[in-house]
C-alpha positions as CSV (number, residue, x, y, z in Angstrom):
1,M,-14.7,-42.1,-67.0
2,K,-12.9,-40.4,-64.2
3,E,-14.7,-37.1,-64.5
4,A,-16.6,-35.0,-67.0
5,L,-18.5,-31.7,-67.0
6,H,-21.3,-30.4,-69.1
7,Q,-22.1,-26.6,-68.9
8,T,-24.6,-24.5,-70.7
9,R,-26.6,-21.3,-70.2
10,F,-29.6,-19.6,-71.7
11,V,-31.6,-16.4,-71.2
12,Y,-35.4,-16.7,-70.7
13,A,-37.6,-13.8,-71.9
14,N,-34.8,-11.3,-71.4
15,K,-35.6,-11.6,-67.6
16,L,-33.7,-14.6,-66.3
17,E,-30.2,-16.0,-67.1
18,V,-30.1,-19.7,-66.4
19,S,-26.8,-21.6,-66.3
20,Y,-26.1,-25.1,-65.2
21,S,-23.3,-27.5,-64.7
22,I,-23.6,-31.3,-64.5
23,W,-20.7,-33.3,-63.3
24,A,-20.1,-37.0,-64.0
25,L,-17.8,-38.1,-61.2
26,R,-17.0,-41.7,-60.1
27,S,-18.5,-41.2,-56.7
28,M,-21.3,-38.9,-57.7
29,P,-22.4,-39.6,-61.3
30,Y,-25.1,-36.9,-61.6
31,A,-24.0,-34.0,-59.4
32,G,-25.4,-30.8,-60.7
33,L,-25.6,-27.1,-60.0
34,I,-28.2,-24.8,-61.5
35,Q,-27.8,-21.0,-61.1
36,V,-30.6,-18.5,-61.9
37,K,-29.8,-14.8,-62.2
38,A,-32.5,-12.2,-62.5
39,L,-31.7,-9.7,-65.3
40,T,-34.7,-7.5,-64.3
41,P,-36.9,-7.6,-61.1
42,V,-39.0,-10.7,-61.2
43,D,-41.1,-12.9,-59.0
44,L,-39.8,-16.4,-59.1
45,S,-41.5,-19.5,-57.8
46,V,-39.6,-22.8,-57.7
47,E,-40.6,-26.4,-56.9
48,N,-38.5,-29.4,-56.3
49,G,-39.7,-32.7,-57.8
50,A,-38.3,-36.1,-58.6
51,E,-38.8,-38.6,-61.4
52,V,-37.4,-42.1,-61.0
53,S,-36.7,-44.2,-64.1
54,D,-38.5,-47.5,-64.5
55,E,-35.1,-49.2,-64.3
56,Y,-35.1,-48.7,-60.6
57,L,-37.3,-50.6,-58.1
58,Q,-39.3,-49.4,-55.1
59,P,-38.6,-45.7,-55.5
60,R,-39.1,-43.6,-52.4
61,V,-39.4,-39.8,-52.4
62,Q,-39.3,-37.9,-49.1
63,R,-39.4,-34.3,-48.2
64,K,-37.4,-33.2,-45.2
65,S,-36.7,-29.8,-43.6
66,I,-33.4,-29.1,-41.8
67,Q,-32.1,-26.1,-40.1
68,D,-28.4,-25.4,-39.5
69,Y,-26.7,-22.2,-38.5
70,G,-30.1,-20.4,-38.9
71,L,-30.4,-21.5,-42.6
72,H,-33.6,-23.4,-43.3
73,L,-33.4,-25.9,-46.2
74,K,-36.2,-28.0,-47.7
75,L,-34.6,-31.2,-49.0
76,L,-36.0,-33.6,-51.5
77,R,-34.6,-37.1,-50.9
78,T,-35.0,-39.9,-53.3
79,S,-33.9,-43.6,-53.0
80,A,-34.5,-46.8,-55.0
81,L,-33.1,-50.2,-55.6
82,T,-31.2,-51.1,-58.7
83,R,-32.7,-53.6,-61.1
84,H,-31.1,-56.7,-59.6
85,R,-31.6,-55.4,-56.0
86,N,-27.9,-55.5,-55.2
87,L,-27.5,-51.7,-54.7
88,Q,-29.6,-48.9,-53.2
89,V,-29.0,-45.5,-54.8
90,F,-29.8,-42.1,-53.2
91,A,-30.1,-38.5,-54.4
92,T,-30.8,-35.3,-52.5
93,S,-31.7,-31.9,-53.9
94,A,-32.5,-28.4,-52.5
95,F,-32.9,-24.8,-53.6
96,I,-30.5,-22.3,-51.9
97,F,-31.2,-18.7,-52.5
98,E,-28.2,-16.3,-52.5
99,N,-29.8,-13.4,-50.8
100,V,-30.9,-15.7,-47.9
101,L,-27.3,-17.1,-47.7
102,R,-25.8,-13.6,-47.6
103,C,-28.1,-12.6,-44.7
104,K,-27.6,-15.8,-42.8
105,S,-23.8,-15.6,-43.3
106,L,-23.8,-12.1,-41.7
107,I,-25.8,-13.4,-38.8
108,I,-23.5,-16.4,-38.3
109,K,-20.4,-14.2,-38.4
110,E,-22.0,-11.8,-35.9
111,I,-22.9,-14.6,-33.5
112,Y,-19.4,-16.0,-33.9
113,L,-17.7,-12.7,-33.2
114,Q,-19.9,-12.1,-30.1
115,N,-18.8,-15.4,-28.7
116,I,-15.0,-14.8,-29.1
């Protein structure tokens, strides 16, 4: 399959609207984007985790923090060997919060404009 897309959405307790898209692309077979929108003011706690199927060998899960342009991201990196050990596969995931991005974007633009 060259490409495919699965999209769905649901509302949780009339407080959160959750929508997600999962792409099946040749080069990235399980690329996904999950968006959560608060319908009312809520406190939301999120945690990133990984489960590796028994089909893969020697799974390795690492947490790594990076900072770029003032944006701090906590990455979850996962790697494993395929069943016949001929390929190593990798996945990385992170949470990005829109209000943080909006603030960081303004800071980056301001720094850029000051340096012109």
